[in-house]
HTML snippet that shows the backbone in 3Dmol.js (N, CA, C, O; Angstrom):
<script src="https://3Dmol.org/build/3Dmol-min.js"></script>
<div id="view" style="width:600px;height:400px;position:relative"></div>
<script>
const pdb = `
ATOM      1  N   MET A   1       9.074-107.830  -4.159  1.00  0.00           N
ATOM      2  CA  MET A   1       9.532-107.041  -3.029  1.00  0.00           C
ATOM      3  C   MET A   1       9.466-105.562  -3.395  1.00  0.00           C
ATOM      4  O   MET A   1       9.907-105.158  -4.472  1.00  0.00           O
ATOM      5  N   LEU A   2       8.926-104.783  -2.514  1.00  0.00           N
ATOM      6  CA  LEU A   2       8.773-103.358  -2.722  1.00  0.00           C
ATOM      7  C   LEU A   2      10.023-102.633  -2.221  1.00  0.00           C
ATOM      8  O   LEU A   2      10.437-102.807  -1.075  1.00  0.00           O
ATOM      9  N   THR A   3      10.606-101.831  -3.084  1.00  0.00           N
ATOM     10  CA  THR A   3      11.774-101.044  -2.679  1.00  0.00           C
ATOM     11  C   THR A   3      11.501 -99.573  -2.989  1.00  0.00           C
ATOM     12  O   THR A   3      10.714 -99.241  -3.877  1.00  0.00           O
ATOM     13  N   PHE A   4      12.148 -98.733  -2.261  1.00  0.00           N
ATOM     14  CA  PHE A   4      11.998 -97.302  -2.451  1.00  0.00           C
ATOM     15  C   PHE A   4      13.363 -96.698  -2.753  1.00  0.00           C
ATOM     16  O   PHE A   4      14.381 -97.096  -2.187  1.00  0.00           O
ATOM     17  N   ASN A   5      13.356 -95.740  -3.647  1.00  0.00           N
ATOM     18  CA  ASN A   5      14.561 -94.988  -3.949  1.00  0.00           C
ATOM     19  C   ASN A   5      14.461 -93.637  -3.264  1.00  0.00           C
ATOM     20  O   ASN A   5      13.715 -92.768  -3.715  1.00  0.00           O
ATOM     21  N   PHE A   6      15.185 -93.454  -2.208  1.00  0.00           N
ATOM     22  CA  PHE A   6      15.175 -92.188  -1.500  1.00  0.00           C
ATOM     23  C   PHE A   6      16.462 -91.439  -1.808  1.00  0.00           C
ATOM     24  O   PHE A   6      17.561 -91.979  -1.679  1.00  0.00           O
ATOM     25  N   ILE A   7      16.309 -90.217  -2.208  1.00  0.00           N
ATOM     26  CA  ILE A   7      17.462 -89.357  -2.431  1.00  0.00           C
ATOM     27  C   ILE A   7      17.574 -88.459  -1.214  1.00  0.00           C
ATOM     28  O   ILE A   7      16.641 -87.738  -0.862  1.00  0.00           O
ATOM     29  N   LYS A   8      18.719 -88.517  -0.590  1.00  0.00           N
ATOM     30  CA  LYS A   8      18.947 -87.684   0.586  1.00  0.00           C
ATOM     31  C   LYS A   8      19.473 -86.322   0.143  1.00  0.00           C
ATOM     32  O   LYS A   8      20.168 -86.214  -0.868  1.00  0.00           O
ATOM     33  N   ILE A   9      19.141 -85.304   0.895  1.00  0.00           N
ATOM     34  CA  ILE A   9      19.637 -83.958   0.608  1.00  0.00           C
ATOM     35  C   ILE A   9      21.159 -83.962   0.587  1.00  0.00           C
ATOM     36  O   ILE A   9      21.773 -83.315  -0.262  1.00  0.00           O
ATOM     37  N   GLU A  10      21.760 -84.679   1.507  1.00  0.00           N
ATOM     38  CA  GLU A  10      23.219 -84.767   1.580  1.00  0.00           C
ATOM     39  C   GLU A  10      23.800 -85.315   0.272  1.00  0.00           C
ATOM     40  O   GLU A  10      24.815 -84.820  -0.218  1.00  0.00           O
ATOM     41  N   ASP A  11      23.150 -86.337  -0.286  1.00  0.00           N
ATOM     42  CA  ASP A  11      23.630 -86.924  -1.540  1.00  0.00           C
ATOM     43  C   ASP A  11      23.513 -85.937  -2.699  1.00  0.00           C
ATOM     44  O   ASP A  11      24.400 -85.863  -3.550  1.00  0.00           O
ATOM     45  N   LEU A  12      22.429 -85.188  -2.730  1.00  0.00           N
ATOM     46  CA  LEU A  12      22.237 -84.195  -3.778  1.00  0.00           C
ATOM     47  C   LEU A  12      23.291 -83.093  -3.680  1.00  0.00           C
ATOM     48  O   LEU A  12      23.836 -82.659  -4.695  1.00  0.00           O
ATOM     49  N   LYS A  13      23.574 -82.645  -2.470  1.00  0.00           N
ATOM     50  CA  LYS A  13      24.594 -81.611  -2.281  1.00  0.00           C
ATOM     51  C   LYS A  13      25.969 -82.108  -2.710  1.00  0.00           C
ATOM     52  O   LYS A  13      26.747 -81.357  -3.298  1.00  0.00           O
ATOM     53  N   LYS A  14      26.268 -83.366  -2.422  1.00  0.00           N
ATOM     54  CA  LYS A  14      27.552 -83.934  -2.847  1.00  0.00           C
ATOM     55  C   LYS A  14      27.629 -84.025  -4.368  1.00  0.00           C
ATOM     56  O   LYS A  14      28.678 -83.767  -4.958  1.00  0.00           O
ATOM     57  N   GLU A  15      26.519 -84.391  -4.997  1.00  0.00           N
ATOM     58  CA  GLU A  15      26.486 -84.489  -6.461  1.00  0.00           C
ATOM     59  C   GLU A  15      26.652 -83.113  -7.101  1.00  0.00           C
ATOM     60  O   GLU A  15      27.372 -82.969  -8.090  1.00  0.00           O
ATOM     61  N   LEU A  16      25.989 -82.106  -6.539  1.00  0.00           N
ATOM     62  CA  LEU A  16      26.165 -80.739  -7.025  1.00  0.00           C
ATOM     63  C   LEU A  16      27.613 -80.288  -6.862  1.00  0.00           C
ATOM     64  O   LEU A  16      28.189 -79.678  -7.762  1.00  0.00           O
ATOM     65  N   GLY A  17      28.190 -80.594  -5.713  1.00  0.00           N
ATOM     66  CA  GLY A  17      29.585 -80.242  -5.461  1.00  0.00           C
ATOM     67  C   GLY A  17      30.523 -80.902  -6.449  1.00  0.00           C
ATOM     68  O   GLY A  17      31.472 -80.282  -6.929  1.00  0.00           O
ATOM     69  N   SER A  18      30.258 -82.151  -6.751  1.00  0.00           N
ATOM     70  CA  SER A  18      31.073 -82.885  -7.718  1.00  0.00           C
ATOM     71  C   SER A  18      30.963 -82.258  -9.108  1.00  0.00           C
ATOM     72  O   SER A  18      31.963 -82.126  -9.813  1.00  0.00           O
ATOM     73  N   LEU A  19      29.755 -81.877  -9.500  1.00  0.00           N
ATOM     74  CA  LEU A  19      29.549 -81.219 -10.792  1.00  0.00           C
ATOM     75  C   LEU A  19      30.317 -79.904 -10.857  1.00  0.00           C
ATOM     76  O   LEU A  19      30.972 -79.611 -11.857  1.00  0.00           O
ATOM     77  N   ILE A  20      30.236 -79.124  -9.804  1.00  0.00           N
ATOM     78  CA  ILE A  20      30.927 -77.830  -9.778  1.00  0.00           C
ATOM     79  C   ILE A  20      32.437 -78.027  -9.854  1.00  0.00           C
ATOM     80  O   ILE A  20      33.128 -77.279 -10.546  1.00  0.00           O
ATOM     81  N   LYS A  21      32.945 -79.019  -9.154  1.00  0.00           N
ATOM     82  CA  LYS A  21      34.380 -79.311  -9.206  1.00  0.00           C
ATOM     83  C   LYS A  21      34.795 -79.692 -10.626  1.00  0.00           C
ATOM     84  O   LYS A  21      35.842 -79.254 -11.104  1.00  0.00           O
ATOM     85  N   LYS A  22      33.984 -80.502 -11.301  1.00  0.00           N
ATOM     86  CA  LYS A  22      34.282 -80.903 -12.682  1.00  0.00           C
ATOM     87  C   LYS A  22      34.270 -79.700 -13.612  1.00  0.00           C
ATOM     88  O   LYS A  22      35.137 -79.574 -14.476  1.00  0.00           O
ATOM     89  N   MET A  23      33.285 -78.807 -13.441  1.00  0.00           N
ATOM     90  CA  MET A  23      33.230 -77.604 -14.275  1.00  0.00           C
ATOM     91  C   MET A  23      34.449 -76.726 -14.025  1.00  0.00           C
ATOM     92  O   MET A  23      35.037 -76.181 -14.959  1.00  0.00           O
ATOM     93  N   ARG A  24      34.822 -76.594 -12.758  1.00  0.00           N
ATOM     94  CA  ARG A  24      35.996 -75.774 -12.414  1.00  0.00           C
ATOM     95  C   ARG A  24      37.246 -76.329 -13.067  1.00  0.00           C
ATOM     96  O   ARG A  24      38.017 -75.587 -13.676  1.00  0.00           O
ATOM     97  N   LYS A  25      37.449 -77.639 -12.941  1.00  0.00           N
ATOM     98  CA  LYS A  25      38.650 -78.260 -13.506  1.00  0.00           C
ATOM     99  C   LYS A  25      38.634 -78.216 -15.033  1.00  0.00           C
ATOM    100  O   LYS A  25      39.681 -78.045 -15.657  1.00  0.00           O
ATOM    101  N   ALA A  26      37.457 -78.369 -15.638  1.00  0.00           N
ATOM    102  CA  ALA A  26      37.346 -78.302 -17.098  1.00  0.00           C
ATOM    103  C   ALA A  26      37.733 -76.919 -17.617  1.00  0.00           C
ATOM    104  O   ALA A  26      38.124 -76.768 -18.775  1.00  0.00           O
ATOM    105  N   ASN A  27      37.622 -75.923 -16.760  1.00  0.00           N
ATOM    106  CA  ASN A  27      37.999 -74.554 -17.113  1.00  0.00           C
ATOM    107  C   ASN A  27      39.369 -74.175 -16.569  1.00  0.00           C
ATOM    108  O   ASN A  27      39.731 -72.999 -16.523  1.00  0.00           O
ATOM    109  N   SER A  28      40.127 -75.193 -16.158  1.00  0.00           N
ATOM    110  CA  SER A  28      41.505 -75.010 -15.667  1.00  0.00           C
ATOM    111  C   SER A  28      41.596 -73.974 -14.545  1.00  0.00           C
ATOM    112  O   SER A  28      42.506 -73.146 -14.519  1.00  0.00           O
ATOM    113  N   LEU A  29      40.647 -74.038 -13.631  1.00  0.00           N
ATOM    114  CA  LEU A  29      40.651 -73.119 -12.493  1.00  0.00           C
ATOM    115  C   LEU A  29      40.968 -73.862 -11.207  1.00  0.00           C
ATOM    116  O   LEU A  29      40.551 -75.004 -11.014  1.00  0.00           O
ATOM    117  N   THR A  30      41.699 -73.209 -10.344  1.00  0.00           N
ATOM    118  CA  THR A  30      41.888 -73.718  -8.988  1.00  0.00           C
ATOM    119  C   THR A  30      40.711 -73.233  -8.148  1.00  0.00           C
ATOM    120  O   THR A  30      39.939 -72.376  -8.578  1.00  0.00           O
ATOM    121  N   GLN A  31      40.585 -73.786  -6.956  1.00  0.00           N
ATOM    122  CA  GLN A  31      39.551 -73.280  -6.046  1.00  0.00           C
ATOM    123  C   GLN A  31      39.792 -71.803  -5.766  1.00  0.00           C
ATOM    124  O   GLN A  31      38.856 -71.005  -5.728  1.00  0.00           O
ATOM    125  N   GLU A  32      41.043 -71.455  -5.572  1.00  0.00           N
ATOM    126  CA  GLU A  32      41.402 -70.060  -5.303  1.00  0.00           C
ATOM    127  C   GLU A  32      41.036 -69.166  -6.485  1.00  0.00           C
ATOM    128  O   GLU A  32      40.507 -68.070  -6.301  1.00  0.00           O
ATOM    129  N   GLY A  33      41.319 -69.638  -7.696  1.00  0.00           N
ATOM    130  CA  GLY A  33      41.004 -68.863  -8.895  1.00  0.00           C
ATOM    131  C   GLY A  33      39.512 -68.634  -9.059  1.00  0.00           C
ATOM    132  O   GLY A  33      39.078 -67.522  -9.360  1.00  0.00           O
ATOM    133  N   LEU A  34      38.730 -69.681  -8.861  1.00  0.00           N
ATOM    134  CA  LEU A  34      37.275 -69.540  -8.958  1.00  0.00           C
ATOM    135  C   LEU A  34      36.764 -68.597  -7.873  1.00  0.00           C
ATOM    136  O   LEU A  34      35.914 -67.744  -8.128  1.00  0.00           O
ATOM    137  N   ALA A  35      37.284 -68.759  -6.677  1.00  0.00           N
ATOM    138  CA  ALA A  35      36.875 -67.894  -5.568  1.00  0.00           C
ATOM    139  C   ALA A  35      37.160 -66.424  -5.891  1.00  0.00           C
ATOM    140  O   ALA A  35      36.319 -65.559  -5.647  1.00  0.00           O
ATOM    141  N   GLU A  36      38.335 -66.146  -6.433  1.00  0.00           N
ATOM    142  CA  GLU A  36      38.687 -64.766  -6.789  1.00  0.00           C
ATOM    143  C   GLU A  36      37.746 -64.223  -7.859  1.00  0.00           C
ATOM    144  O   GLU A  36      37.296 -63.080  -7.774  1.00  0.00           O
ATOM    145  N   ASN A  37      37.447 -65.047  -8.869  1.00  0.00           N
ATOM    146  CA  ASN A  37      36.546 -64.613  -9.942  1.00  0.00           C
ATOM    147  C   ASN A  37      35.161 -64.255  -9.419  1.00  0.00           C
ATOM    148  O   ASN A  37      34.488 -63.392  -9.982  1.00  0.00           O
ATOM    149  N   LEU A  38      34.732 -64.912  -8.351  1.00  0.00           N
ATOM    150  CA  LEU A  38      33.380 -64.726  -7.825  1.00  0.00           C
ATOM    151  C   LEU A  38      33.330 -63.863  -6.566  1.00  0.00           C
ATOM    152  O   LEU A  38      32.263 -63.669  -5.984  1.00  0.00           O
ATOM    153  N   ASN A  39      34.482 -63.348  -6.150  1.00  0.00           N
ATOM    154  CA  ASN A  39      34.575 -62.579  -4.902  1.00  0.00           C
ATOM    155  C   ASN A  39      34.078 -63.383  -3.708  1.00  0.00           C
ATOM    156  O   ASN A  39      33.365 -62.875  -2.843  1.00  0.00           O
ATOM    157  N   LEU A  40      34.473 -64.646  -3.686  1.00  0.00           N
ATOM    158  CA  LEU A  40      34.167 -65.545  -2.576  1.00  0.00           C
ATOM    159  C   LEU A  40      35.481 -66.013  -1.970  1.00  0.00           C
ATOM    160  O   LEU A  40      36.552 -65.744  -2.514  1.00  0.00           O
ATOM    161  N   SER A  41      35.401 -66.702  -0.861  1.00  0.00           N
ATOM    162  CA  SER A  41      36.615 -67.260  -0.269  1.00  0.00           C
ATOM    163  C   SER A  41      36.873 -68.656  -0.835  1.00  0.00           C
ATOM    164  O   SER A  41      35.952 -69.328  -1.299  1.00  0.00           O
ATOM    165  N   ARG A  42      38.121 -69.077  -0.793  1.00  0.00           N
ATOM    166  CA  ARG A  42      38.470 -70.428  -1.224  1.00  0.00           C
ATOM    167  C   ARG A  42      37.737 -71.442  -0.360  1.00  0.00           C
ATOM    168  O   ARG A  42      37.326 -72.496  -0.847  1.00  0.00           O
ATOM    169  N   LEU A  43      37.572 -71.131   0.915  1.00  0.00           N
ATOM    170  CA  LEU A  43      36.865 -72.025   1.828  1.00  0.00           C
ATOM    171  C   LEU A  43      35.408 -72.233   1.386  1.00  0.00           C
ATOM    172  O   LEU A  43      34.870 -73.333   1.515  1.00  0.00           O
ATOM    173  N   THR A  44      34.780 -71.183   0.870  1.00  0.00           N
ATOM    174  CA  THR A  44      33.408 -71.316   0.367  1.00  0.00           C
ATOM    175  C   THR A  44      33.362 -72.292  -0.796  1.00  0.00           C
ATOM    176  O   THR A  44      32.490 -73.160  -0.845  1.00  0.00           O
ATOM    177  N   ILE A  45      34.290 -72.158  -1.732  1.00  0.00           N
ATOM    178  CA  ILE A  45      34.345 -73.073  -2.886  1.00  0.00           C
ATOM    179  C   ILE A  45      34.610 -74.492  -2.403  1.00  0.00           C
ATOM    180  O   ILE A  45      34.001 -75.444  -2.890  1.00  0.00           O
ATOM    181  N   GLN A  46      35.511 -74.630  -1.453  1.00  0.00           N
ATOM    182  CA  GLN A  46      35.827 -75.948  -0.896  1.00  0.00           C
ATOM    183  C   GLN A  46      34.576 -76.579  -0.269  1.00  0.00           C
ATOM    184  O   GLN A  46      34.316 -77.766  -0.464  1.00  0.00           O
ATOM    185  N   LYS A  47      33.812 -75.795   0.472  1.00  0.00           N
ATOM    186  CA  LYS A  47      32.590 -76.306   1.102  1.00  0.00           C
ATOM    187  C   LYS A  47      31.572 -76.747   0.052  1.00  0.00           C
ATOM    188  O   LYS A  47      30.956 -77.805   0.180  1.00  0.00           O
ATOM    189  N   VAL A  48      31.401 -75.935  -0.978  1.00  0.00           N
ATOM    190  CA  VAL A  48      30.455 -76.282  -2.040  1.00  0.00           C
ATOM    191  C   VAL A  48      30.868 -77.594  -2.697  1.00  0.00           C
ATOM    192  O   VAL A  48      30.047 -78.495  -2.866  1.00  0.00           O
ATOM    193  N   GLU A  49      32.129 -77.698  -3.064  1.00  0.00           N
ATOM    194  CA  GLU A  49      32.609 -78.890  -3.769  1.00  0.00           C
ATOM    195  C   GLU A  49      32.557 -80.147  -2.916  1.00  0.00           C
ATOM    196  O   GLU A  49      32.460 -81.253  -3.447  1.00  0.00           O
ATOM    197  N   SER A  50      32.619 -79.990  -1.618  1.00  0.00           N
ATOM    198  CA  SER A  50      32.568 -81.167  -0.742  1.00  0.00           C
ATOM    199  C   SER A  50      31.145 -81.458  -0.254  1.00  0.00           C
ATOM    200  O   SER A  50      30.932 -82.381   0.532  1.00  0.00           O
ATOM    201  N   GLY A  51      30.180 -80.673  -0.720  1.00  0.00           N
ATOM    202  CA  GLY A  51      28.786 -80.921  -0.358  1.00  0.00           C
ATOM    203  C   GLY A  51      28.408 -80.432   1.020  1.00  0.00           C
ATOM    204  O   GLY A  51      27.383 -80.835   1.570  1.00  0.00           O
ATOM    205  N   LYS A  52      29.226 -79.571   1.577  1.00  0.00           N
ATOM    206  CA  LYS A  52      28.897 -78.992   2.882  1.00  0.00           C
ATOM    207  C   LYS A  52      27.843 -77.907   2.691  1.00  0.00           C
ATOM    208  O   LYS A  52      27.458 -77.596   1.564  1.00  0.00           O
ATOM    209  N   ASN A  53      27.384 -77.339   3.789  1.00  0.00           N
ATOM    210  CA  ASN A  53      26.348 -76.312   3.700  1.00  0.00           C
ATOM    211  C   ASN A  53      26.825 -75.109   2.904  1.00  0.00           C
ATOM    212  O   ASN A  53      27.908 -74.573   3.137  1.00  0.00           O
ATOM    213  N   PHE A  54      25.994 -74.705   1.966  1.00  0.00           N
ATOM    214  CA  PHE A  54      26.251 -73.498   1.189  1.00  0.00           C
ATOM    215  C   PHE A  54      24.898 -72.902   0.832  1.00  0.00           C
ATOM    216  O   PHE A  54      23.881 -73.596   0.848  1.00  0.00           O
ATOM    217  N   ASN A  55      24.891 -71.623   0.511  1.00  0.00           N
ATOM    218  CA  ASN A  55      23.594 -71.003   0.236  1.00  0.00           C
ATOM    219  C   ASN A  55      23.257 -71.045  -1.253  1.00  0.00           C
ATOM    220  O   ASN A  55      24.121 -71.236  -2.108  1.00  0.00           O
ATOM    221  N   PHE A  56      21.987 -70.862  -1.521  1.00  0.00           N
ATOM    222  CA  PHE A  56      21.473 -70.964  -2.879  1.00  0.00           C
ATOM    223  C   PHE A  56      22.065 -69.888  -3.781  1.00  0.00           C
ATOM    224  O   PHE A  56      22.343 -70.148  -4.951  1.00  0.00           O
ATOM    225  N   ASP A  57      22.261 -68.686  -3.252  1.00  0.00           N
ATOM    226  CA  ASP A  57      22.847 -67.606  -4.047  1.00  0.00           C
ATOM    227  C   ASP A  57      24.246 -67.966  -4.527  1.00  0.00           C
ATOM    228  O   ASP A  57      24.623 -67.636  -5.652  1.00  0.00           O
ATOM    229  N   THR A  58      25.012 -68.638  -3.684  1.00  0.00           N
ATOM    230  CA  THR A  58      26.353 -69.075  -4.081  1.00  0.00           C
ATOM    231  C   THR A  58      26.261 -70.067  -5.229  1.00  0.00           C
ATOM    232  O   THR A  58      27.020 -69.978  -6.193  1.00  0.00           O
ATOM    233  N   LEU A  59      25.340 -71.003  -5.129  1.00  0.00           N
ATOM    234  CA  LEU A  59      25.144 -71.982  -6.194  1.00  0.00           C
ATOM    235  C   LEU A  59      24.783 -71.287  -7.505  1.00  0.00           C
ATOM    236  O   LEU A  59      25.344 -71.610  -8.552  1.00  0.00           O
ATOM    237  N   LEU A  60      23.856 -70.340  -7.454  1.00  0.00           N
ATOM    238  CA  LEU A  60      23.454 -69.616  -8.662  1.00  0.00           C
ATOM    239  C   LEU A  60      24.604 -68.802  -9.239  1.00  0.00           C
ATOM    240  O   LEU A  60      24.759 -68.731 -10.458  1.00  0.00           O
ATOM    241  N   LEU A  61      25.400 -68.197  -8.390  1.00  0.00           N
ATOM    242  CA  LEU A  61      26.557 -67.424  -8.833  1.00  0.00           C
ATOM    243  C   LEU A  61      27.554 -68.317  -9.575  1.00  0.00           C
ATOM    244  O   LEU A  61      28.101 -67.924 -10.605  1.00  0.00           O
ATOM    245  N   ILE A  62      27.781 -69.506  -9.049  1.00  0.00           N
ATOM    246  CA  ILE A  62      28.702 -70.450  -9.692  1.00  0.00           C
ATOM    247  C   ILE A  62      28.133 -70.916 -11.027  1.00  0.00           C
ATOM    248  O   ILE A  62      28.857 -70.975 -12.021  1.00  0.00           O
ATOM    249  N   PHE A  63      26.839 -71.247 -11.057  1.00  0.00           N
ATOM    250  CA  PHE A  63      26.215 -71.655 -12.320  1.00  0.00           C
ATOM    251  C   PHE A  63      26.313 -70.535 -13.354  1.00  0.00           C
ATOM    252  O   PHE A  63      26.575 -70.791 -14.529  1.00  0.00           O
ATOM    253  N   GLN A  64      26.103 -69.306 -12.919  1.00  0.00           N
ATOM    254  CA  GLN A  64      26.203 -68.171 -13.826  1.00  0.00           C
ATOM    255  C   GLN A  64      27.624 -68.047 -14.378  1.00  0.00           C
ATOM    256  O   GLN A  64      27.813 -67.798 -15.568  1.00  0.00           O
ATOM    257  N   HIS A  65      28.605 -68.220 -13.522  1.00  0.00           N
ATOM    258  CA  HIS A  65      29.999 -68.112 -13.943  1.00  0.00           C
ATOM    259  C   HIS A  65      30.331 -69.123 -15.044  1.00  0.00           C
ATOM    260  O   HIS A  65      31.085 -68.818 -15.968  1.00  0.00           O
ATOM    261  N   PHE A  66      29.768 -70.314 -14.939  1.00  0.00           N
ATOM    262  CA  PHE A  66      30.049 -71.369 -15.916  1.00  0.00           C
ATOM    263  C   PHE A  66      28.982 -71.447 -17.012  1.00  0.00           C
ATOM    264  O   PHE A  66      28.861 -72.462 -17.697  1.00  0.00           O
ATOM    265  N   ASN A  67      28.216 -70.373 -17.171  1.00  0.00           N
ATOM    266  CA  ASN A  67      27.187 -70.287 -18.216  1.00  0.00           C
ATOM    267  C   ASN A  67      26.190 -71.440 -18.152  1.00  0.00           C
ATOM    268  O   ASN A  67      25.777 -71.964 -19.187  1.00  0.00           O
ATOM    269  N   GLN A  68      25.807 -71.832 -16.954  1.00  0.00           N
ATOM    270  CA  GLN A  68      24.839 -72.906 -16.753  1.00  0.00           C
ATOM    271  C   GLN A  68      23.525 -72.404 -16.164  1.00  0.00           C
ATOM    272  O   GLN A  68      22.614 -73.191 -15.908  1.00  0.00           O
ATOM    273  N   LEU A  69      23.432 -71.114 -15.954  1.00  0.00           N
ATOM    274  CA  LEU A  69      22.230 -70.556 -15.337  1.00  0.00           C
ATOM    275  C   LEU A  69      21.002 -70.756 -16.226  1.00  0.00           C
ATOM    276  O   LEU A  69      19.916 -71.054 -15.728  1.00  0.00           O
ATOM    277  N   GLU A  70      21.171 -70.593 -17.534  1.00  0.00           N
ATOM    278  CA  GLU A  70      20.046 -70.773 -18.455  1.00  0.00           C
ATOM    279  C   GLU A  70      19.551 -72.221 -18.438  1.00  0.00           C
ATOM    280  O   GLU A  70      18.345 -72.463 -18.476  1.00  0.00           O
ATOM    281  N   SER A  71      20.469 -73.174 -18.381  1.00  0.00           N
ATOM    282  CA  SER A  71      20.072 -74.586 -18.311  1.00  0.00           C
ATOM    283  C   SER A  71      19.291 -74.860 -17.035  1.00  0.00           C
ATOM    284  O   SER A  71      18.284 -75.568 -17.054  1.00  0.00           O
ATOM    285  N   PHE A  72      19.755 -74.300 -15.934  1.00  0.00           N
ATOM    286  CA  PHE A  72      19.081 -74.480 -14.653  1.00  0.00           C
ATOM    287  C   PHE A  72      17.690 -73.847 -14.698  1.00  0.00           C
ATOM    288  O   PHE A  72      16.718 -74.429 -14.216  1.00  0.00           O
ATOM    289  N   TYR A  73      17.609 -72.664 -15.275  1.00  0.00           N
ATOM    290  CA  TYR A  73      16.330 -71.968 -15.404  1.00  0.00           C
ATOM    291  C   TYR A  73      15.362 -72.770 -16.278  1.00  0.00           C
ATOM    292  O   TYR A  73      14.182 -72.895 -15.949  1.00  0.00           O
ATOM    293  N   SER A  74      15.859 -73.310 -17.386  1.00  0.00           N
ATOM    294  CA  SER A  74      15.022 -74.123 -18.278  1.00  0.00           C
ATOM    295  C   SER A  74      14.485 -75.350 -17.560  1.00  0.00           C
ATOM    296  O   SER A  74      13.322 -75.717 -17.729  1.00  0.00           O
ATOM    297  N   PHE A  75      15.328 -75.977 -16.764  1.00  0.00           N
ATOM    298  CA  PHE A  75      14.897 -77.133 -15.979  1.00  0.00           C
ATOM    299  C   PHE A  75      13.757 -76.740 -15.040  1.00  0.00           C
ATOM    300  O   PHE A  75      12.758 -77.452 -14.938  1.00  0.00           O
ATOM    301  N   LEU A  76      13.908 -75.610 -14.358  1.00  0.00           N
ATOM    302  CA  LEU A  76      12.874 -75.146 -13.428  1.00  0.00           C
ATOM    303  C   LEU A  76      11.572 -74.813 -14.156  1.00  0.00           C
ATOM    304  O   LEU A  76      10.490 -75.157 -13.681  1.00  0.00           O
ATOM    305  N   LYS A  77      11.673 -74.146 -15.304  1.00  0.00           N
ATOM    306  CA  LYS A  77      10.475 -73.810 -16.079  1.00  0.00           C
ATOM    307  C   LYS A  77       9.761 -75.072 -16.546  1.00  0.00           C
ATOM    308  O   LYS A  77       8.532 -75.140 -16.520  1.00  0.00           O
ATOM    309  N   GLU A  78      10.526 -76.067 -16.969  1.00  0.00           N
ATOM    310  CA  GLU A  78       9.942 -77.330 -17.421  1.00  0.00           C
ATOM    311  C   GLU A  78       9.192 -78.009 -16.279  1.00  0.00           C
ATOM    312  O   GLU A  78       8.062 -78.465 -16.449  1.00  0.00           O
ATOM    313  N   LYS A  79       9.832 -78.069 -15.120  1.00  0.00           N
ATOM    314  CA  LYS A  79       9.184 -78.681 -13.956  1.00  0.00           C
ATOM    315  C   LYS A  79       7.947 -77.889 -13.543  1.00  0.00           C
ATOM    316  O   LYS A  79       6.927 -78.476 -13.182  1.00  0.00           O
ATOM    317  N   SER A  80       8.029 -76.589 -13.592  1.00  0.00           N
ATOM    318  CA  SER A  80       6.907 -75.736 -13.219  1.00  0.00           C
ATOM    319  C   SER A  80       5.723 -75.949 -14.156  1.00  0.00           C
ATOM    320  O   SER A  80       4.573 -75.949 -13.716  1.00  0.00           O
ATOM    321  N   SER A  81       5.999 -76.129 -15.438  1.00  0.00           N
ATOM    322  CA  SER A  81       4.917 -76.309 -16.411  1.00  0.00           C
ATOM    323  C   SER A  81       4.148 -77.605 -16.171  1.00  0.00           C
ATOM    324  O   SER A  81       2.989 -77.719 -16.569  1.00  0.00           O
ATOM    325  N   GLU A  82       4.777 -78.571 -15.533  1.00  0.00           N
ATOM    326  CA  GLU A  82       4.090 -79.819 -15.217  1.00  0.00           C
ATOM    327  C   GLU A  82       2.927 -79.583 -14.250  1.00  0.00           C
ATOM    328  O   GLU A  82       1.987 -80.377 -14.200  1.00  0.00           O
ATOM    329  N   TYR A  83       2.991 -78.512 -13.499  1.00  0.00           N
ATOM    330  CA  TYR A  83       1.948 -78.195 -12.524  1.00  0.00           C
ATOM    331  C   TYR A  83       0.926 -77.197 -13.064  1.00  0.00           C
ATOM    332  O   TYR A  83      -0.014 -76.826 -12.361  1.00  0.00           O
ATOM    333  N   ASN A  84       1.108 -76.769 -14.297  1.00  0.00           N
ATOM    334  CA  ASN A  84       0.185 -75.811 -14.904  1.00  0.00           C
ATOM    335  C   ASN A  84      -0.891 -76.484 -15.742  1.00  0.00           C
ATOM    336  O   ASN A  84      -1.682 -75.799 -16.391  1.00  0.00           O
ATOM    337  N   LYS A  85      -0.936 -77.793 -15.740  1.00  0.00           N
ATOM    338  CA  LYS A  85      -1.927 -78.507 -16.534  1.00  0.00           C
ATOM    339  C   LYS A  85      -3.304 -78.297 -15.908  1.00  0.00           C
ATOM    340  O   LYS A  85      -3.444 -78.278 -14.685  1.00  0.00           O
ATOM    341  N   PRO A  86      -4.318 -78.139 -16.759  1.00  0.00           N
ATOM    342  CA  PRO A  86      -5.665 -77.917 -16.208  1.00  0.00           C
ATOM    343  C   PRO A  86      -6.146 -79.110 -15.390  1.00  0.00           C
ATOM    344  O   PRO A  86      -5.823 -80.261 -15.685  1.00  0.00           O
ATOM    345  N   ASP A  87      -6.910 -78.809 -14.376  1.00  0.00           N
ATOM    346  CA  ASP A  87      -7.486 -79.870 -13.548  1.00  0.00           C
ATOM    347  C   ASP A  87      -8.498 -80.667 -14.360  1.00  0.00           C
ATOM    348  O   ASP A  87      -9.175 -80.131 -15.237  1.00  0.00           O
ATOM    349  N   SER A  88      -8.584 -81.918 -14.059  1.00  0.00           N
ATOM    350  CA  SER A  88      -9.553 -82.789 -14.712  1.00  0.00           C
ATOM    351  C   SER A  88     -10.967 -82.388 -14.298  1.00  0.00           C
ATOM    352  O   SER A  88     -11.194 -81.912 -13.185  1.00  0.00           O
ATOM    353  N   LEU A  89     -11.898 -82.586 -15.204  1.00  0.00           N
ATOM    354  CA  LEU A  89     -13.297 -82.303 -14.891  1.00  0.00           C
ATOM    355  C   LEU A  89     -13.915 -83.424 -14.075  1.00  0.00           C
ATOM    356  O   LEU A  89     -15.033 -83.289 -13.577  1.00  0.00           O
ATOM    357  N   TYR A  90     -13.211 -84.506 -13.939  1.00  0.00           N
ATOM    358  CA  TYR A  90     -13.750 -85.669 -13.223  1.00  0.00           C
ATOM    359  C   TYR A  90     -13.043 -85.879 -11.942  1.00  0.00           C
ATOM    360  O   TYR A  90     -13.364 -86.812 -11.206  1.00  0.00           O
TER     361      TYR A  90
END
`;
const viewer = $3Dmol.createViewer("view");
viewer.addModel(pdb, "pdb");
viewer.setStyle({}, {cartoon: {color: "spectrum"}});
viewer.zoomTo();
viewer.render();
</script>
């Protein structure tokens, strides 16, 4: 039987939100505390953590705050290099 694994955007956003919540709690921060550190509203942090709509800049700002920006950048560079392989001659 053929099955497909589809990842929905909604599921990815929820997973990102869950990761951010774990990082926040690991650093003993409240949503309000993280929001203040980033000059964002508590509602913005709440939306991110619950997987609601948020912008990419907010995500990058949060990753930067938790010193995860380099890891994210490395992941992107690795994925990008997969497309830099020379074309086959055949």
